[in-house]
PDB file of N, CA, C and O in Angstrom:
ATOM      1  N   UNK A   1      13.372  -9.977  -9.493  1.00  0.00           N
ATOM      2  CA  UNK A   1      12.861 -11.279  -9.084  1.00  0.00           C
ATOM      3  C   UNK A   1      13.690 -11.861  -7.943  1.00  0.00           C
ATOM      4  O   UNK A   1      13.154 -12.559  -7.082  1.00  0.00           O
ATOM      5  N   UNK A   2      14.988 -11.580  -7.930  1.00  0.00           N
ATOM      6  CA  UNK A   2      15.838 -12.130  -6.870  1.00  0.00           C
ATOM      7  C   UNK A   2      15.397 -11.615  -5.508  1.00  0.00           C
ATOM      8  O   UNK A   2      15.313 -12.381  -4.549  1.00  0.00           O
ATOM      9  N   UNK A   3      15.113 -10.301  -5.421  1.00  0.00           N
ATOM     10  CA  UNK A   3      14.658  -9.738  -4.143  1.00  0.00           C
ATOM     11  C   UNK A   3      13.336 -10.353  -3.712  1.00  0.00           C
ATOM     12  O   UNK A   3      13.149 -10.678  -2.540  1.00  0.00           O
ATOM     13  N   UNK A   4      12.428 -10.510  -4.652  1.00  0.00           N
ATOM     14  CA  UNK A   4      11.133 -11.106  -4.344  1.00  0.00           C
ATOM     15  C   UNK A   4      11.310 -12.523  -3.815  1.00  0.00           C
ATOM     16  O   UNK A   4      10.676 -12.903  -2.831  1.00  0.00           O
ATOM     17  N   UNK A   5      12.159 -13.297  -4.456  1.00  0.00           N
ATOM     18  CA  UNK A   5      12.418 -14.667  -4.006  1.00  0.00           C
ATOM     19  C   UNK A   5      12.985 -14.683  -2.590  1.00  0.00           C
ATOM     20  O   UNK A   5      12.610 -15.523  -1.773  1.00  0.00           O
ATOM     21  N   UNK A   6      13.886 -13.753  -2.308  1.00  0.00           N
ATOM     22  CA  UNK A   6      14.466 -13.676  -0.964  1.00  0.00           C
ATOM     23  C   UNK A   6      13.408 -13.309   0.068  1.00  0.00           C
ATOM     24  O   UNK A   6      13.370 -13.881   1.158  1.00  0.00           O
ATOM     25  N   UNK A   7      12.544 -12.350  -0.280  1.00  0.00           N
ATOM     26  CA  UNK A   7      11.476 -11.961   0.644  1.00  0.00           C
ATOM     27  C   UNK A   7      10.521 -13.127   0.899  1.00  0.00           C
ATOM     28  O   UNK A   7      10.130 -13.381   2.038  1.00  0.00           O
ATOM     29  N   UNK A   8      10.156 -13.819  -0.152  1.00  0.00           N
ATOM     30  CA  UNK A   8       9.259 -14.964   0.011  1.00  0.00           C
ATOM     31  C   UNK A   8       9.914 -16.063   0.840  1.00  0.00           C
ATOM     32  O   UNK A   8       9.243 -16.716   1.640  1.00  0.00           O
ATOM     33  N   UNK A   9      11.203 -16.273   0.662  1.00  0.00           N
ATOM     34  CA  UNK A   9      11.906 -17.285   1.457  1.00  0.00           C
ATOM     35  C   UNK A   9      11.877 -16.929   2.938  1.00  0.00           C
ATOM     36  O   UNK A   9      11.676 -17.798   3.786  1.00  0.00           O
ATOM     37  N   UNK A  10      12.076 -15.659   3.246  1.00  0.00           N
ATOM     38  CA  UNK A  10      12.013 -15.220   4.653  1.00  0.00           C
ATOM     39  C   UNK A  10      10.603 -15.404   5.190  1.00  0.00           C
ATOM     40  O   UNK A  10      10.424 -15.891   6.307  1.00  0.00           O
ATOM     41  N   UNK A  11       9.603 -15.020   4.411  1.00  0.00           N
ATOM     42  CA  UNK A  11       8.217 -15.169   4.867  1.00  0.00           C
ATOM     43  C   UNK A  11       7.833 -16.634   5.030  1.00  0.00           C
ATOM     44  O   UNK A  11       7.067 -16.974   5.932  1.00  0.00           O
ATOM     45  N   UNK A  12       8.356 -17.505   4.169  1.00  0.00           N
ATOM     46  CA  UNK A  12       8.115 -18.953   4.328  1.00  0.00           C
ATOM     47  C   UNK A  12       8.768 -19.462   5.601  1.00  0.00           C
ATOM     48  O   UNK A  12       8.160 -20.220   6.356  1.00  0.00           O
ATOM     49  N   UNK A  13      10.011 -19.045   5.842  1.00  0.00           N
ATOM     50  CA  UNK A  13      10.747 -19.559   7.009  1.00  0.00           C
ATOM     51  C   UNK A  13      10.163 -19.069   8.326  1.00  0.00           C
ATOM     52  O   UNK A  13      10.377 -19.689   9.368  1.00  0.00           O
ATOM     53  N   UNK A  14       9.427 -17.962   8.289  1.00  0.00           N
ATOM     54  CA  UNK A  14       8.799 -17.436   9.510  1.00  0.00           C
ATOM     55  C   UNK A  14       7.304 -17.740   9.560  1.00  0.00           C
ATOM     56  O   UNK A  14       6.579 -17.210  10.402  1.00  0.00           O
ATOM     57  N   UNK A  15       6.856 -18.596   8.650  1.00  0.00           N
ATOM     58  CA  UNK A  15       5.456 -19.050   8.603  1.00  0.00           C
ATOM     59  C   UNK A  15       4.456 -17.928   8.373  1.00  0.00           C
ATOM     60  O   UNK A  15       3.313 -18.015   8.823  1.00  0.00           O
ATOM     61  N   UNK A  16       4.874 -16.878   7.679  1.00  0.00           N
ATOM     62  CA  UNK A  16       3.935 -15.818   7.315  1.00  0.00           C
ATOM     63  C   UNK A  16       3.127 -16.248   6.097  1.00  0.00           C
ATOM     64  O   UNK A  16       1.943 -15.931   5.980  1.00  0.00           O
ATOM     65  N   UNK A  17       3.782 -16.976   5.189  1.00  0.00           N
ATOM     66  CA  UNK A  17       3.088 -17.487   4.009  1.00  0.00           C
ATOM     67  C   UNK A  17       3.237 -18.999   3.931  1.00  0.00           C
ATOM     68  O   UNK A  17       4.201 -19.582   4.427  1.00  0.00           O
ATOM     69  N   UNK A  18       2.253 -19.609   3.292  1.00  0.00           N
ATOM     70  CA  UNK A  18       2.313 -21.027   2.938  1.00  0.00           C
ATOM     71  C   UNK A  18       2.617 -21.093   1.452  1.00  0.00           C
ATOM     72  O   UNK A  18       2.296 -20.168   0.705  1.00  0.00           O
ATOM     73  N   UNK A  19       3.231 -22.179   1.026  1.00  0.00           N
ATOM     74  CA  UNK A  19       3.499 -22.341  -0.405  1.00  0.00           C
ATOM     75  C   UNK A  19       3.143 -23.755  -0.831  1.00  0.00           C
ATOM     76  O   UNK A  19       3.204 -24.707  -0.052  1.00  0.00           O
ATOM     77  N   UNK A  20       2.771 -23.852  -2.091  1.00  0.00           N
ATOM     78  CA  UNK A  20       2.531 -25.171  -2.679  1.00  0.00           C
ATOM     79  C   UNK A  20       3.018 -25.122  -4.115  1.00  0.00           C
ATOM     80  O   UNK A  20       2.916 -24.100  -4.792  1.00  0.00           O
ATOM     81  N   UNK A  21       3.543 -26.234  -4.557  1.00  0.00           N
ATOM     82  CA  UNK A  21       4.119 -26.312  -5.900  1.00  0.00           C
ATOM     83  C   UNK A  21       3.205 -27.152  -6.780  1.00  0.00           C
ATOM     84  O   UNK A  21       2.738 -28.222  -6.390  1.00  0.00           O
ATOM     85  N   UNK A  22       2.963 -26.628  -7.987  1.00  0.00           N
ATOM     86  CA  UNK A  22       2.268 -27.385  -9.033  1.00  0.00           C
ATOM     87  C   UNK A  22       3.143 -27.318 -10.266  1.00  0.00           C
ATOM     88  O   UNK A  22       3.144 -26.314 -10.978  1.00  0.00           O
ATOM     89  N   UNK A  23       3.876 -28.365 -10.519  1.00  0.00           N
ATOM     90  CA  UNK A  23       4.826 -28.368 -11.636  1.00  0.00           C
ATOM     91  C   UNK A  23       5.943 -27.390 -11.341  1.00  0.00           C
ATOM     92  O   UNK A  23       6.621 -27.498 -10.319  1.00  0.00           O
ATOM     93  N   UNK A  24       6.134 -26.432 -12.242  1.00  0.00           N
ATOM     94  CA  UNK A  24       7.186 -25.436 -12.042  1.00  0.00           C
ATOM     95  C   UNK A  24       6.661 -24.175 -11.360  1.00  0.00           C
ATOM     96  O   UNK A  24       7.430 -23.260 -11.067  1.00  0.00           O
ATOM     97  N   UNK A  25       5.350 -24.126 -11.106  1.00  0.00           N
ATOM     98  CA  UNK A  25       4.732 -22.948 -10.502  1.00  0.00           C
ATOM     99  C   UNK A  25       4.599 -23.143  -8.995  1.00  0.00           C
ATOM    100  O   UNK A  25       4.201 -24.210  -8.527  1.00  0.00           O
ATOM    101  N   UNK A  26       4.937 -22.097  -8.243  1.00  0.00           N
ATOM    102  CA  UNK A  26       4.763 -22.113  -6.794  1.00  0.00           C
ATOM    103  C   UNK A  26       3.698 -21.080  -6.439  1.00  0.00           C
ATOM    104  O   UNK A  26       3.782 -19.921  -6.845  1.00  0.00           O
ATOM    105  N   UNK A  27       2.700 -21.514  -5.677  1.00  0.00           N
ATOM    106  CA  UNK A  27       1.627 -20.641  -5.239  1.00  0.00           C
ATOM    107  C   UNK A  27       1.832 -20.307  -3.767  1.00  0.00           C
ATOM    108  O   UNK A  27       2.176 -21.175  -2.964  1.00  0.00           O
ATOM    109  N   UNK A  28       1.618 -19.041  -3.423  1.00  0.00           N
ATOM    110  CA  UNK A  28       1.780 -18.580  -2.049  1.00  0.00           C
ATOM    111  C   UNK A  28       0.452 -18.061  -1.528  1.00  0.00           C
ATOM    112  O   UNK A  28      -0.346 -17.489  -2.271  1.00  0.00           O
ATOM    113  N   UNK A  29       0.229 -18.269  -0.238  1.00  0.00           N
ATOM    114  CA  UNK A  29      -0.943 -17.707   0.420  1.00  0.00           C
ATOM    115  C   UNK A  29      -0.555 -17.321   1.842  1.00  0.00           C
ATOM    116  O   UNK A  29       0.376 -17.879   2.421  1.00  0.00           O
ATOM    117  N   UNK A  30      -1.283 -16.361   2.389  1.00  0.00           N
ATOM    118  CA  UNK A  30      -1.019 -15.947   3.765  1.00  0.00           C
ATOM    119  C   UNK A  30      -1.401 -17.080   4.705  1.00  0.00           C
ATOM    120  O   UNK A  30      -2.417 -17.746   4.506  1.00  0.00           O
ATOM    121  N   UNK A  31      -0.597 -17.293   5.715  1.00  0.00           N
ATOM    122  CA  UNK A  31      -0.864 -18.385   6.645  1.00  0.00           C
ATOM    123  C   UNK A  31      -1.968 -18.037   7.643  1.00  0.00           C
ATOM    124  O   UNK A  31      -2.564 -18.930   8.247  1.00  0.00           O
ATOM    125  N   UNK A  32      -2.241 -16.745   7.817  1.00  0.00           N
ATOM    126  CA  UNK A  32      -3.245 -16.305   8.786  1.00  0.00           C
ATOM    127  C   UNK A  32      -3.934 -15.067   8.219  1.00  0.00           C
ATOM    128  O   UNK A  32      -3.270 -14.079   7.906  1.00  0.00           O
ATOM    129  N   UNK A  33      -5.259 -15.113   8.085  1.00  0.00           N
ATOM    130  CA  UNK A  33      -5.989 -13.997   7.475  1.00  0.00           C
ATOM    131  C   UNK A  33      -5.833 -12.705   8.277  1.00  0.00           C
ATOM    132  O   UNK A  33      -6.065 -11.620   7.744  1.00  0.00           O
ATOM    133  N   UNK A  34      -5.444 -12.803   9.548  1.00  0.00           N
ATOM    134  CA  UNK A  34      -5.266 -11.592  10.351  1.00  0.00           C
ATOM    135  C   UNK A  34      -4.085 -10.762   9.869  1.00  0.00           C
ATOM    136  O   UNK A  34      -4.003  -9.571  10.168  1.00  0.00           O
ATOM    137  N   UNK A  35      -3.168 -11.378   9.123  1.00  0.00           N
ATOM    138  CA  UNK A  35      -2.050 -10.625   8.557  1.00  0.00           C
ATOM    139  C   UNK A  35      -2.584  -9.549   7.618  1.00  0.00           C
ATOM    140  O   UNK A  35      -2.107  -8.414   7.645  1.00  0.00           O
ATOM    141  N   UNK A  36      -3.558  -9.887   6.796  1.00  0.00           N
ATOM    142  CA  UNK A  36      -4.147  -8.908   5.881  1.00  0.00           C
ATOM    143  C   UNK A  36      -4.925  -7.850   6.656  1.00  0.00           C
ATOM    144  O   UNK A  36      -4.914  -6.679   6.276  1.00  0.00           O
ATOM    145  N   UNK A  37      -5.594  -8.238   7.728  1.00  0.00           N
ATOM    146  CA  UNK A  37      -6.300  -7.266   8.556  1.00  0.00           C
ATOM    147  C   UNK A  37      -5.311  -6.275   9.163  1.00  0.00           C
ATOM    148  O   UNK A  37      -5.573  -5.073   9.197  1.00  0.00           O
ATOM    149  N   UNK A  38      -4.178  -6.778   9.641  1.00  0.00           N
ATOM    150  CA  UNK A  38      -3.145  -5.906  10.209  1.00  0.00           C
ATOM    151  C   UNK A  38      -2.606  -4.971   9.128  1.00  0.00           C
ATOM    152  O   UNK A  38      -2.415  -3.780   9.374  1.00  0.00           O
ATOM    153  N   UNK A  39      -2.363  -5.501   7.948  1.00  0.00           N
ATOM    154  CA  UNK A  39      -1.892  -4.685   6.838  1.00  0.00           C
ATOM    155  C   UNK A  39      -2.882  -3.570   6.532  1.00  0.00           C
ATOM    156  O   UNK A  39      -2.480  -2.425   6.323  1.00  0.00           O
ATOM    157  N   UNK A  40      -4.168  -3.892   6.503  1.00  0.00           N
ATOM    158  CA  UNK A  40      -5.196  -2.887   6.218  1.00  0.00           C
ATOM    159  C   UNK A  40      -5.233  -1.806   7.292  1.00  0.00           C
ATOM    160  O   UNK A  40      -5.408  -0.628   6.978  1.00  0.00           O
ATOM    161  N   UNK A  41      -5.070  -2.192   8.547  1.00  0.00           N
ATOM    162  CA  UNK A  41      -5.056  -1.213   9.631  1.00  0.00           C
ATOM    163  C   UNK A  41      -3.846  -0.294   9.497  1.00  0.00           C
ATOM    164  O   UNK A  41      -3.972   0.924   9.624  1.00  0.00           O
ATOM    165  N   UNK A  42      -2.678  -0.873   9.242  1.00  0.00           N
ATOM    166  CA  UNK A  42      -1.459  -0.074   9.085  1.00  0.00           C
ATOM    167  C   UNK A  42      -1.600   0.868   7.891  1.00  0.00           C
ATOM    168  O   UNK A  42      -1.204   2.031   7.971  1.00  0.00           O
ATOM    169  N   UNK A  43      -2.160   0.378   6.786  1.00  0.00           N
ATOM    170  CA  UNK A  43      -2.363   1.216   5.608  1.00  0.00           C
ATOM    171  C   UNK A  43      -3.292   2.374   5.926  1.00  0.00           C
ATOM    172  O   UNK A  43      -3.041   3.503   5.505  1.00  0.00           O
ATOM    173  N   UNK A  44      -4.360   2.110   6.661  1.00  0.00           N
ATOM    174  CA  UNK A  44      -5.302   3.169   7.041  1.00  0.00           C
ATOM    175  C   UNK A  44      -4.614   4.237   7.896  1.00  0.00           C
ATOM    176  O   UNK A  44      -4.829   5.432   7.692  1.00  0.00           O
ATOM    177  N   UNK A  45      -3.794   3.808   8.843  1.00  0.00           N
ATOM    178  CA  UNK A  45      -3.062   4.746   9.689  1.00  0.00           C
ATOM    179  C   UNK A  45      -2.122   5.608   8.845  1.00  0.00           C
ATOM    180  O   UNK A  45      -2.068   6.826   9.016  1.00  0.00           O
ATOM    181  N   UNK A  46      -1.387   4.977   7.942  1.00  0.00           N
ATOM    182  CA  UNK A  46      -0.468   5.728   7.089  1.00  0.00           C
ATOM    183  C   UNK A  46      -1.200   6.696   6.169  1.00  0.00           C
ATOM    184  O   UNK A  46      -0.736   7.815   5.949  1.00  0.00           O
ATOM    185  N   UNK A  47      -2.334   6.275   5.634  1.00  0.00           N
ATOM    186  CA  UNK A  47      -3.113   7.172   4.775  1.00  0.00           C
ATOM    187  C   UNK A  47      -3.631   8.365   5.569  1.00  0.00           C
ATOM    188  O   UNK A  47      -3.639   9.487   5.062  1.00  0.00           O
ATOM    189  N   UNK A  48      -4.065   8.136   6.810  1.00  0.00           N
ATOM    190  CA  UNK A  48      -4.508   9.243   7.655  1.00  0.00           C
ATOM    191  C   UNK A  48      -3.360  10.198   7.928  1.00  0.00           C
ATOM    192  O   UNK A  48      -3.548  11.415   7.947  1.00  0.00           O
ATOM    193  N   UNK A  49      -2.171   9.649   8.141  1.00  0.00           N
ATOM    194  CA  UNK A  49      -0.985  10.478   8.366  1.00  0.00           C
ATOM    195  C   UNK A  49      -0.691  11.331   7.130  1.00  0.00           C
ATOM    196  O   UNK A  49      -0.385  12.517   7.247  1.00  0.00           O
ATOM    197  N   UNK A  50      -0.786  10.721   5.949  1.00  0.00           N
ATOM    198  CA  UNK A  50      -0.555  11.468   4.714  1.00  0.00           C
ATOM    199  C   UNK A  50      -1.591  12.568   4.539  1.00  0.00           C
ATOM    200  O   UNK A  50      -1.258  13.672   4.106  1.00  0.00           O
ATOM    201  N   UNK A  51      -2.843  12.276   4.871  1.00  0.00           N
ATOM    202  CA  UNK A  51      -3.899  13.297   4.791  1.00  0.00           C
ATOM    203  C   UNK A  51      -3.579  14.464   5.716  1.00  0.00           C
ATOM    204  O   UNK A  51      -3.695  15.626   5.328  1.00  0.00           O
ATOM    205  N   UNK A  52      -3.175  14.144   6.940  1.00  0.00           N
ATOM    206  CA  UNK A  52      -2.833  15.187   7.898  1.00  0.00           C
ATOM    207  C   UNK A  52      -1.645  16.005   7.413  1.00  0.00           C
ATOM    208  O   UNK A  52      -1.652  17.232   7.505  1.00  0.00           O
ATOM    209  N   UNK A  53      -0.626  15.324   6.896  1.00  0.00           N
ATOM    210  CA  UNK A  53       0.541  16.016   6.371  1.00  0.00           C
ATOM    211  C   UNK A  53       0.171  16.910   5.196  1.00  0.00           C
ATOM    212  O   UNK A  53       0.700  18.014   5.066  1.00  0.00           O
ATOM    213  N   UNK A  54      -0.730  16.444   4.343  1.00  0.00           N
ATOM    214  CA  UNK A  54      -1.164  17.246   3.198  1.00  0.00           C
ATOM    215  C   UNK A  54      -1.914  18.486   3.679  1.00  0.00           C
ATOM    216  O   UNK A  54      -1.734  19.571   3.126  1.00  0.00           O
ATOM    217  N   UNK A  55      -2.745  18.336   4.694  1.00  0.00           N
ATOM    218  CA  UNK A  55      -3.461  19.498   5.233  1.00  0.00           C
ATOM    219  C   UNK A  55      -2.471  20.505   5.807  1.00  0.00           C
ATOM    220  O   UNK A  55      -2.628  21.710   5.611  1.00  0.00           O
ATOM    221  N   UNK A  56      -1.456  20.021   6.511  1.00  0.00           N
ATOM    222  CA  UNK A  56      -0.423  20.926   7.039  1.00  0.00           C
ATOM    223  C   UNK A  56       0.307  21.625   5.901  1.00  0.00           C
ATOM    224  O   UNK A  56       0.600  22.817   5.989  1.00  0.00           O
ATOM    225  N   UNK A  57       0.602  20.889   4.836  1.00  0.00           N
ATOM    226  CA  UNK A  57       1.288  21.474   3.690  1.00  0.00           C
ATOM    227  C   UNK A  57       0.439  22.563   3.062  1.00  0.00           C
ATOM    228  O   UNK A  57       0.943  23.635   2.728  1.00  0.00           O
ATOM    229  N   UNK A  58      -0.851  22.292   2.900  1.00  0.00           N
ATOM    230  CA  UNK A  58      -1.753  23.274   2.306  1.00  0.00           C
ATOM    231  C   UNK A  58      -1.864  24.523   3.180  1.00  0.00           C
ATOM    232  O   UNK A  58      -1.873  25.641   2.665  1.00  0.00           O
ATOM    233  N   UNK A  59      -1.947  24.337   4.493  1.00  0.00           N
ATOM    234  CA  UNK A  59      -1.999  25.484   5.398  1.00  0.00           C
ATOM    235  C   UNK A  59      -0.725  26.311   5.294  1.00  0.00           C
ATOM    236  O   UNK A  59      -0.777  27.541   5.322  1.00  0.00           O
ATOM    237  N   UNK A  60       0.410  25.647   5.174  1.00  0.00           N
ATOM    238  CA  UNK A  60       1.686  26.336   5.051  1.00  0.00           C
ATOM    239  C   UNK A  60       1.739  27.143   3.754  1.00  0.00           C
ATOM    240  O   UNK A  60       2.196  28.286   3.752  1.00  0.00           O
ATOM    241  N   UNK A  61       1.275  26.553   2.658  1.00  0.00           N
ATOM    242  CA  UNK A  61       1.253  27.261   1.372  1.00  0.00           C
ATOM    243  C   UNK A  61       0.366  28.490   1.473  1.00  0.00           C
ATOM    244  O   UNK A  61       0.738  29.558   0.986  1.00  0.00           O
ATOM    245  N   UNK A  62      -0.793  28.361   2.094  1.00  0.00           N
ATOM    246  CA  UNK A  62      -1.681  29.512   2.264  1.00  0.00           C
ATOM    247  C   UNK A  62      -1.010  30.590   3.108  1.00  0.00           C
ATOM    248  O   UNK A  62      -1.116  31.778   2.802  1.00  0.00           O
ATOM    249  N   UNK A  63      -0.328  30.181   4.156  1.00  0.00           N
ATOM    250  CA  UNK A  63       0.381  31.130   5.006  1.00  0.00           C
ATOM    251  C   UNK A  63       1.444  31.870   4.201  1.00  0.00           C
ATOM    252  O   UNK A  63       1.584  33.086   4.333  1.00  0.00           O
ATOM    253  N   UNK A  64       2.195  31.148   3.369  1.00  0.00           N
ATOM    254  CA  UNK A  64       3.214  31.786   2.532  1.00  0.00           C
ATOM    255  C   UNK A  64       2.580  32.769   1.551  1.00  0.00           C
ATOM    256  O   UNK A  64       3.104  33.860   1.325  1.00  0.00           O
ATOM    257  N   UNK A  65       1.466  32.379   0.981  1.00  0.00           N
ATOM    258  CA  UNK A  65       0.778  33.260   0.034  1.00  0.00           C
ATOM    259  C   UNK A  65       0.308  34.536   0.740  1.00  0.00           C
ATOM    260  O   UNK A  65       0.435  35.637   0.204  1.00  0.00           O
ATOM    261  N   UNK A  66      -0.234  34.370   1.940  1.00  0.00           N
ATOM    262  CA  UNK A  66      -0.680  35.541   2.715  1.00  0.00           C
ATOM    263  C   UNK A  66       0.486  36.448   3.048  1.00  0.00           C
ATOM    264  O   UNK A  66       0.380  37.669   2.940  1.00  0.00           O
ATOM    265  N   UNK A  67       1.599  35.855   3.453  1.00  0.00           N
ATOM    266  CA  UNK A  67       2.782  36.624   3.805  1.00  0.00           C
ATOM    267  C   UNK A  67       3.319  37.376   2.594  1.00  0.00           C
ATOM    268  O   UNK A  67       3.690  38.545   2.693  1.00  0.00           O
ATOM    269  N   UNK A  68       3.356  36.696   1.454  1.00  0.00           N
ATOM    270  CA  UNK A  68       3.834  37.336   0.234  1.00  0.00           C
ATOM    271  C   UNK A  68       2.907  38.455  -0.205  1.00  0.00           C
ATOM    272  O   UNK A  68       3.375  39.483  -0.693  1.00  0.00           O
ATOM    273  N   UNK A  69       1.604  38.279  -0.043  1.00  0.00           N
ATOM    274  CA  UNK A  69       0.641  39.313  -0.412  1.00  0.00           C
ATOM    275  C   UNK A  69       0.826  40.541   0.485  1.00  0.00           C
ATOM    276  O   UNK A  69       0.689  41.667   0.007  1.00  0.00           O
ATOM    277  N   UNK A  70       1.127  40.356   1.743  1.00  0.00           N
ATOM    278  CA  UNK A  70       1.334  41.475   2.657  1.00  0.00           C
ATOM    279  C   UNK A  70       2.604  42.249   2.299  1.00  0.00           C
ATOM    280  O   UNK A  70       2.675  43.460   2.504  1.00  0.00           O
ATOM    281  N   UNK A  71       3.600  41.549   1.767  1.00  0.00           N
ATOM    282  CA  UNK A  71       4.863  42.193   1.425  1.00  0.00           C
ATOM    283  C   UNK A  71       4.785  42.995   0.124  1.00  0.00           C
ATOM    284  O   UNK A  71       5.627  43.859  -0.123  1.00  0.00           O
ATOM    285  N   UNK A  72       3.809  42.719  -0.679  1.00  0.00           N
ATOM    286  CA  UNK A  72       3.687  43.419  -1.974  1.00  0.00           C
ATOM    287  C   UNK A  72       3.091  44.773  -1.849  1.00  0.00           C
ATOM    288  O   UNK A  72       2.930  45.472  -2.850  1.00  0.00           O
TER     289      UNK A  72
END
């Protein structure tokens, strides 16, 4: 929880999130909906990278299997 509080404090101080207090509860929301759009774009790019890396890994495994079969 301490790390989360620190992260939220930084995001509040840089106006990434808005906060409002109701009693002892604090509610947070993104200050600009484009932040979520940017997050979604970055996530899509990273997922594509992982897909590409997985395809390379699979090709490498097949290559190793072929090489091992030739050696037998």
